[in-house]
N, C-alpha and C positions, 0 to 999 in steps of 0.2 A: 733394550737394557731397564733398571732398576735400581731407581733410588733407593740404596740405605745408608741410613745415619748412624754417625758414632762417636762418642765424644773425643772432642777433640783437646788435648794439656791444658790447663791454665792455670795459674795461682793466683787465686779470690784475694790475695794477700796484696801481691805488688802486681796485681794487672786495674789501673782503671780505664787504660782505654781499649780491649777489646770483655766481656760477658764473658761469664764462664757456663752459659746456658748458649754457648755458640758453640755450630758442629762445622765439623769439617763433610763431605762426603764422599766414597766410592759407587763405580760399576760394582755389578755385580753380571754375572753370566746370568742368560735369561735363565736358563734351563730350571733355574733356582727359583727363578720369579717367580708369582700366580697368587692364586685368591687362596692358598691351602696352609701360608702361616701367616695367617691373621687377618685376610683381606687387605683393608685398607689400614689398619692398623700401626702401620709402618709410619704414615707419615705424622704421628701422634704420640709413636714411642719416645720420640728425641726431647719432648718438652720438659723441662724439668720446673722446680719450683726454682723464683728470681727476685731476687730485693730491686736490684736495677734493672732499669730497662732502656735501648733504646728510642728515642723518638722520633725518629728520622726519616721513618716510614705510617701511612694511616688506612685502615680500609673505613671506605664510609657508604653508606646508602644512602641516594639521593632525598634528598630531605629531612635526612637525618629525620626517621620517625622512628618512635617507644617504639611503635608495636605494630603488629601486620594486620593484609584482611585475607584472608584465608582465600588462594587461589586468586590473590591480584600479581601481579611483576614489578620486578621493582630495579630499579638501573644502580648498579656496583662499582664503586672505583678503589684503584688499591693505589697510590700516590704516594708522590716523596715531596714533603712538606716540613724538610730541615730550609737554612738560613741558607747554611753554606750546599754547593751544588752535589749532587750525589745522586745515584742512580742503581738499578739493582738489574741483575742478568739472568732471573729465574723467580716464579713463583709459584704455588701449590694455593687452590680455593679450595675450601672445604663449608659442607652445612651442616650440624649433629644438632639435633633431643638435644633440651641440657640438661645434664650430668652423664648423658651417656656414653660410653667407654669407642664407641666406632668401629666395632671389632664384627657387629651385626650388621648385615643390611639395611634392620629397619629402625638403624640409628642416624640415616643419612635422612634428611629431610627436605622437599621445598627440587627445582629445576636447573641449573646453568641453562643458559642460551650463550653459547659464541656473539659476540657481535662481528672480532675480526678472526674471521679465520688463518692471515698469516700473525696475529698475536699471542692467542690463544688459541690450546686445546684441551676435549678431556685423557685425563692422562688413562693409559694405557692397559694397565692393570687396575685402574683404581675409578672404577666409571662415573662415579660421584663427584669428581675431584677434577678442576680445572685447574690442567700445567701452562708452560710455555710452549709456542708452539719448536722457537728457535732463540737457544741461550745466546742472549746480542745486550748492549744494551738497553732500557726506560726506564723514563722517567714516572712511567701509570700504566695505566692496564682497566680497561672498562668490561664487565659482562653482563647480561641482566639473569634474577631471579624470580623463578615465580615461585612467591610463598605452598606453605602443603596448604593438604584440604582442612576443613574444619575441627579443631580438638584435641589439635597438634602438640598448640601446648606450647610452651615458647623453644626458639631456637637461635644457639650460636652462630654466627657466619665467622670463622677464622680464617688465619694466611700466612702463610710462611715465605721467609724475604733470603732468594739465596742473594749475594754478591762476595763475587770472584768465587769462591769453591767455599763459604761463610755459610749457613743457612738459621735464618731470626726465626723464632715460635714466640709468641704470646699466648698466654693463657688468658691474660685480661692486658687494656687498656688499647689501646691505637690502632694492634693487630685483629682485636675482635669487638664482634656486634652483637652485641646480642636482643633482641628481639621476640613479644612476646601475643598472643591472636589476641587480637580485638575482639571485645564484649557480641555487640551486633555486626548482621552481617548484608555486606552489600546494602546499608544505609539504611534510609524509610522500608526501599520495596517489599520488604518480607514483614517488614512488624505487622503482628493483628491488630484489630479497632483490639482498642484500650477498652470507649463507653459503648454501652450498650444505645444501638440505634431508637432516637426519639420521634420519632416524625410518624405521623397519622397518615390511617389510607392505604394504598396501593399505587403504583408508580410503571406503567407501562413505556420502554425504551429500545428503539433499534440501536443495533451495533453493527458496523460496517469494516468490513477490512481495505485498508489501499496496500495493494503487495508493490513493493518499492525494489526488492531484487532481481537488478537485471544487470546484461549484458554491460552498459554506458555507464553504469552506475558502481556496479562492480566487478570489474575488467579482468583482475585475475585467476586464470582458471575456473569462470562462466561455463560451469558446463552449458554446453549448445542442445541437448538432447534431451528431454526427455526429463526438462527442468521445468517444477512445479510447484505447486502450493497445494496438498492434501486437506484431507478436508480437514473442516471446525470444527472441533466436542468443544464446549464446555456447557455453565452454569451458573445462572444467582440464586448463591447458597445465604448458609449463616456461617458463621465463626467457629463452628465445632466441623466445620467439614472443610480440608484441603484436599485442592487435588493437585497442584502443585506448587513447591515455593522454590528459592534461594535455600541451598543450604540443607534440604530435607532430600531423598531419596526419591526417583522415583516408582511408583508404584507398576504393577503390569502393566496397566494402561495406559502410562505415560509412555512405559517402555515402549509399547507397539506403535502409537503414535510416533514417536522420539523415532525411531530405527528404517518403520515398514509406512508408516502411514497410515494404518487403521485403527478408527475411533470406536469399531467394535467393541471392544473389551472397556476401553475407558466412560464410553457410553453406559457398559453392565455395570461398571462398578458406582455410577451418578447414580444412579433409579438405584440400585440398591442405598442408597444411603435415606429413601423413602420423607419424610418430613426436615431433614434437613434442606431440602432441594428443593423452589418453587419450580423454574422452568431449565426443561435441558437445552442448549443453546447449538443448534446444529448448521452447517453451511458446507455447500458441495467443494469438492478441491474447483481447481485453476488448475488447467494444459494449453497454453505453455504458463510460467511462472508471472511471467509479463507483458497485457496489452494496453494499448490508450482502451483509458475508459469510454471514446467513440466507437471503441469495439467491441471491448468486453466490458460492462459497467461490474461497477466491485461488488462486491456480494455482501449481503445485508442478513440480520437476524431480526425480529421481534421477544423480547423476553421481561420478565414481573421481575418486582421486587416488591418485598412488607417491610415491614417490621423487623421483624426475627430471621428476612434471610435478602438480607441486603447487600451480601456482596458480587461480585460479577466476578465468576476470572473463565479461561481458555486455550487453549490452544493449537498450532497447529505445525508440520515438519515443511523445510526446507528441504528438495526433493531435487537429485541423489544429495544424500549427506550420511553423513556413518551416522550421530543422533542428538544434531540440529534444529531446535525449534524457534518461533519468536510467539510471545501471549503475556495475559495479563491474568494477577497475582490476587484474588482477591481485592481487586479494586471495589472500595467500597465507594454505596452514591447515595447513602444520608446523610446527609450533611448534620457541623454539627450546631446550624438555625433551627434543627429540626424539621428540615426541609427535605429537598430530595432535588441532586444534583440537574444545572437544566443539561450542562456540555461537559462532556471527558472528552481530551486529544493527547494520544502519548504516541509517540514517536520507538517504534520497537526495533531492538539489535537482538542478534540471535544470543540460546542461549547450550551448551551444554548438559545432558538428559543424564552422565557420568554412567552408561552404558556401553556405552563402545567407544574405540580409545583410537580411530582415525583421525588423521589430518585431516582430507583435505573431502571436496567435494565426492570425490569417485573411490574414497578409499577401499580396500577391499572389512568384509568384517572380520572386526579381533575385538571381542566382548571384552568391557572393561571387569577385572576379577582381581581382587575385592569389588562390587559395585561400590564409586565415588558417586559424592555427594551433587546435585543441580547447583550449576555454576552458569554467571555470565559469561561468553566468551571475552578475550580480550583482541587485541595489536599487535599483541607481542608473546600469545600461547606459545608457538610453533615457526619456525622460518620458511615453514612448507605450506602453512596456509595460507587459504585466499585471504583472510583478512589481519596478515601481518604485514605490518608497518615498523621498520627499526628505529622511525621516529617516535617510539608511540601513540598517544591519544586515545581516541573516541575511537569508533568503530562507526564507518557510516550508516545509519538505521536503514534495514532492509525491507520495512513495513512501517504504516500507521495507520491507528484507530481509532475512529469516532463515536464513541458511545450519546446517543440522543435521546434528551425527553422528548415521547409524541405525545402522552396521558396522563392523568390522574384520575383515581378515583375513589370516591370518597373523603370524609368532610379531613381539611388539610388546619394544621394545628400549627406552623412558625409562625416562632416566635417575629425570623424580617422576613416578610415577603420576599417573593422573586421579584427581581428587575423584568422580566420576559414571560408574558402571559404564554400556554401553554399552544404549543402549537397541535391542533386538530383541526381544527375544520377554516383554516384560515389561505384557500385556495380559491375560493369564489370569486368571477371572476371581477377586473376591481370596475366600475362605473365609467364609461363612460362621457367627457366632456362632449357639448353640445358643439358643431362643424361651427368652427367658427373663421375659416379659409374664406379670405378676400378675391371677391369676382375676379380682380384684377390675377390672381393664381390661375392660370389652365392646368390640369395634372391629368398623367395617362389615368390607366383603371387601378384598381389593386392589384399587386400580384397574392397568388395561394402564401398559404400561413407556409411558416417553413416546418421544419420538421422542434419537434422539444427540447429545447436543449437540455434537459434532465433526460432519460432517459431509464428510471428508477420513477419508482412510485415519491421520489421528491419533490418538491414544489419547483417547477422550473418555468419557463415563460419561451413563447414563440413570435417571431414576429414576420410581418410584410411590409412590400414596400411598393412606391409607387413612385415616379415620375412629373418632374416638374418641364411643361413642354411650354409651355410661354408665360413670361412675363408682365403682361402688358402696361405697368405701373412699377419703374423698378425702383420709386422711394415707397413700396408700401412689399414687406416682406414676406414672403411663402414659407409658416412651415405647414408640420406633420408631413412630412415625405416616409416615416417612419412612425412604426405603428406594432404596437407590447400588447400579448395578452399570457395571465396566468395560463401554464396548462401541467399536466405531468406525465411521464412514458406510457406508450401503450402493456394493456395489459393486465394496467394495476387494479382493476376491479371488471367482477362479471357485467356488472350492473352497466345500465345507460349513466352514461353521463351525468345526463340533468336528472339524472334520480339519485337517490345516496349512491355515495360511491364509500366501499366500507376496504377492509386492511386483510391480508389474510388472513385466515387461522391461525392463532398462534399455539401451543405443542398442548396436548393431550394435559391433566394434572397426573400424579400418580393416583392409581386405585384407593379410595377412602379406607375400603380395609382389605387387609392383610392374608384376611380368610375368609374361605363364603363371598356371599352376590355383595357389592358394591358400586358405587357409582364416582364417575371422573368426567370431568368439565373440561372446558376450552375455549376461550374471549376471542373475541377481536373489536376492532371500533372503528368511527364515521370515520373517515378521510375527506372526503366533500357530503358538506346539506345538501340538497333540491335549493334550485334557486331562485326560486318560487318563496323560498322561506319555509317548507311545512314542515315536520317534522318526520323521524327515519322512522318507520314501521321495523325495517328488516332486523332479525333475531340480533343482538351483540353479545349472546350468548350460547352453548350449547352443552347437554347435558348426555350421557350413556351409559347403560350400567354393565360392570367388566367383571369379574369374577380373575381369581387370582389361583383361590386354594378349593376347590371345592368340595372335601372332604375336610371336617372342622371338628374330627371328636380328639380326644385324650392319643390316640395308636397314629396321628397322621403328620408329616410336619409340614410346615409352611415354608412356600417356593418363592423366588420374586418371581417377575414375566421374564420371557421368555428373551431371548436378545435376540438380535438380525441373523440371518442365515447366512452364513458365511460362502465362498464362492464356490463355486462348485469344484470337481479335485479334477476334472477333465479338462479339455481345453477344446477339444472335440468327441462328438458321439456320446457317450451315454458315464454320464458318471456318478457319485455321490457329495451330497452338499448336508451339510448339519445346525444346529441352532443347540444352542446353550441356556442353561439355568442353573441359580445358584441356591443353596437348601441356609435359607434367612434363622431357620428356628427346628431342632429334632423336636422327634416326640416325647408327647407330656412324658408317656407314662414310661417311657426310656424304651421302649419298642425299638427295630430299625427303621426308618426312613423308605421306605416305600415308593416313593415320585419318582416320577422320573425325570432325570437331570439331565441328559444327550436324547432332541429329536436327531434320527437321519433320513430323508428320502431321494431319490433318486432325481435326475435334473442330467437337460437332454442339452446339447452343446451341436455347433451346427458336424454335419456330418463329417468323418474321417476321412483322409485321403487312402487311399492302398500303399502307395507310393508318398514316401513325405517331401515334400517341395524346401529346399531350404534357398530362404530370400534373403539377402542385406537388409539391413532396415532403412526403411523409406529418407529418400532423399531431404532436403530442407523446401518447404514451397518456394516455387520460383517467382520470377516477380508476376505480377500483374499485367495481363496483357494487353490494355489501353494505360493511360496517361489519366481519368477521367472517365468517368463513368464507371458503367460495367464490364467486367472482365471475367478472366478468366485467367487462375495458376494451376501448374501440373507439378506432380512429384510423379519421380519413377526408385525402384528397386530393382534390383537385378537376382537373376537366378543364378544360386552357386551349387543345385546337385548337377550330376556331368547330364547332356541331352539323352544318355541311353537308359539313367532311368524309367525311362518313361515319360509323359504330357503330366505339364503340372497347370492348374488352371488356374492357382492361382492370380488375380490381375499385377502388374509391373507397373501400370502408370493410369493417376486418381487424380482423374479433370474436379473444380468446384470451383464452385461462383464466389468475386471476389468484389469486392464496390470501394472506387475511389472518389473525394471530392466530385458531386456532378459535373459535367463538360460547359461551360461557358457558354452563351445562346445570345447571339449579338440580335440589337432590334433589327425587324425586318419592315421595310416601309413602303409602297402602295408609288404607281410610277407621279405622277404632277399630271395636273388637270390641264386646260387648255388657259392659255392670259386670257381673263376676261377685257371687258369695255374698259375704257379708259376711263374716267370717272370724272373730266372733264369737256365739254363742250371745246374749248376754244382753253388757248395757254399750257401752261402747266399743270400735266394734272398728276393719278400713279396710276397702276393696274397692278392686280394682285391674282398667283396661284397660290394651289397648294395639291397636298397632298395625306393620306390617313394611317398611318400609324399598324401594321399587318398582323405584328408580334411583337411584345414586348421583353427586356433583355431582363437574364436571368440566369444566376449565379456568377455574377462577377464579367459579365459582356458587355458589349458596346452601349453604347449610351446610345437614345435616339436623335437624332440630327434633328433640325432646323423642320417645321410644319408649311410654315406658311414662307410665301416673296413677294416681294412689293418692288414693281422697277416704274423708274419714272416715263412720262407718256405725253406728247405738243402734237393737240391735233393742225393747231397754227397759229399765229397768234391775234389775239382780238385787237378791233380795230382802235386806234388810241382816238380818236375822233371824237368817237362813243361816249370817252370818260372826261371830256372838254366840255360834255353840252350842260347846259344847264338841267338842273334837277328835271320843270319840266318837259324836257323834250328825252330824258334816258326812256329805259325799258321800264313797265309798269310789273312787276314782280308779287307773284303770289307767295307765301312763306312755305318752306319744307313743307311735304307731308310724312306724318309719318311711315318708320321706315315697311316693306311688306319683309311677308312670312319670309324666311328660313327655305331657301330650294333642300335642301335636305337633312335629315334629322341626325346623322350622326357625320361623320367621315368627312369637314369642311367643305358647309355651300356658299351662300352670298345672298346678301339683304339690298333690295337698295330702296333709294328714298327719291323725289321730284318737284322742283320748285316750275312754277308754265307760267308763263306770260298774263299776265292777267288783261294789257291793254297793247295793243299793237300800233305800232307808226305805218299807214302806207304811206311813205316817205321814202325812194332807196336808201337816202342814208340809212332808216334804221331795221332794213329790211332785215338787217342781220337779227333780229333781237326772234332769241330761240329757247323752248323748255332745256332746263339743267338737270341732268342727274347724276346721281350719286354713288359708291355698292361697295359695300365692305363685306368683311370674310367673320364668317358665325359656323356654332354645331362643330370644333374645330375636332371636338373628342373622339377618338376612335370609334367603330359601331362595338 
């Protein structure tokens, strides 16, 4: 049933308690309900001019804003504000363009969102309006309202209140809220630079993209299959060119990136801008979307900027998604101090390109018609959105981008100098201090160098270790059990590390001529100079000829360079592929352009099977077969087509290598040597035995145990009467001799020294005078 509103009787001269614009309502038969009699206008018909009104109720928007941000979401309250107890049973909320009558669809702006379905619902025959779910007593309700896109002008939110069988309306006052559109969009994010760049020379930057969109951080409905970042596409450009911006409409190139993840059209659009663009920025797609940095290095690219082209923009798609992307728009790398920014770090949240109306990652294709403006996603866009949060607040960033300056070229004109010098050649190995290891510290050999901490061409460190085997003097500390040196990831240069290490070549510049023969160039820079300090002789610039339009007569037309080839039209067997270029300028004499703008050629894919194999998608990879070191992992798929259709030669299982952290290797020792002779001929002495290290511990294995043991020995008691003899009757001994050469060069040997009798007495009492010998361990380090 539908609410039909009709005037109730009242006497404006006698009734002070009940104003004359209160109305009773009656239920009308369902067959009379519908849009035919004026859509939602029945809600508004009961409104009448009124001089006095009730102030018991109030419609309020959180924060009481005077204006709204297009596309932003607000929390609204309809509540009792009377001092005396009061309540309402029913309500209706609508949002209209200012001055609109409400009898057309386009009069209603923005979108309401239900917070509690037991409290509120959308009106059956007036979908833009929110009403009660059940008529019961209540003192307040809450809804969300998402503001309309830019250009919608002022908006009026209106409420009606039902008390018993009476409806209260107000055109002005506490049940009406008016808000107008803010002048600027999304803060400063889309403001174009107001000042021209005053920096001198050029600068080179590296942009690195760290994807953080993962099931752990964004668990709601995270797509477990086929999640990826599309190929990154962007450019360094002037302020006269906008790749994308909040509040603007997506170009065809942006749309193809946003919906399909294809950068081809976007790159074509960029290259058509000629001198407005300095460098095209490209990075490969990432499948899956997230992997640890020790498994897959973060993608990066290098680009240049100059005084006229000092902005950087890029975008990449979250896949799968309707049309959701992240990126930077017109990031200015020129500073107010006429220098080049050292480093820019930005956390990125997804934005909506306005070309598809899906609300979940894997929503079916649903084109937005008419196309809407680009806007950032919010946590209150739609309850089914993976980023929805009923409490509102910011979306957890899905990526971080780091832009670092790596070199400058040409004369600089900074008024204020940079705080940090350019990072150009700061990768030379640091000078080693002289070895000041105390002699009382006995170490194992150094372990091999570890892998570099950087898997990319960024500067990193590598480490080696050694074990402290013996500390002969505990009062003297034993340092230097770890050693570090600078390094870079593998494959950073084709040159030998002892010579010049160069960066990769930066993208070719546009052709210098738009018609006829011209030139184009590309650059690279020195990443590491030779260790001996000599000058690098490898070229840093490269130039080649280029032809864009061969015919330069008045009857010819100017065209762009060819774009990338499309994918082959066939997935197996013979197909076709195509590429396009654009007409930049028609013939000057007004004739028809005869240049080809489309090229098609054959392409051969793997041979087709006569009977198609119907296969399920690949399963997830299994866990690695080992818990450490090198192992294998597998994945499977299943044949869905019936066996009677014939054999299917497609593989149903795949195996690939997997690498986990290296397995720990424990220390291995040799067997003990025999005990040496006692070092005393009488009385208390000691004897020793040694063993050597056969294998040093690695990757956290058990450390090496002791390699020297000693124990007490006592051959016989020394005679006391010898000690009581006068000095003239004692044995006369020569001084200790020098230590002998060690019996082994490594692995634990023995040295000895002697004290011989100088004069022997022939009396029986002194016949025990004998030569004395001492021994000690030596060369205990492993061989």
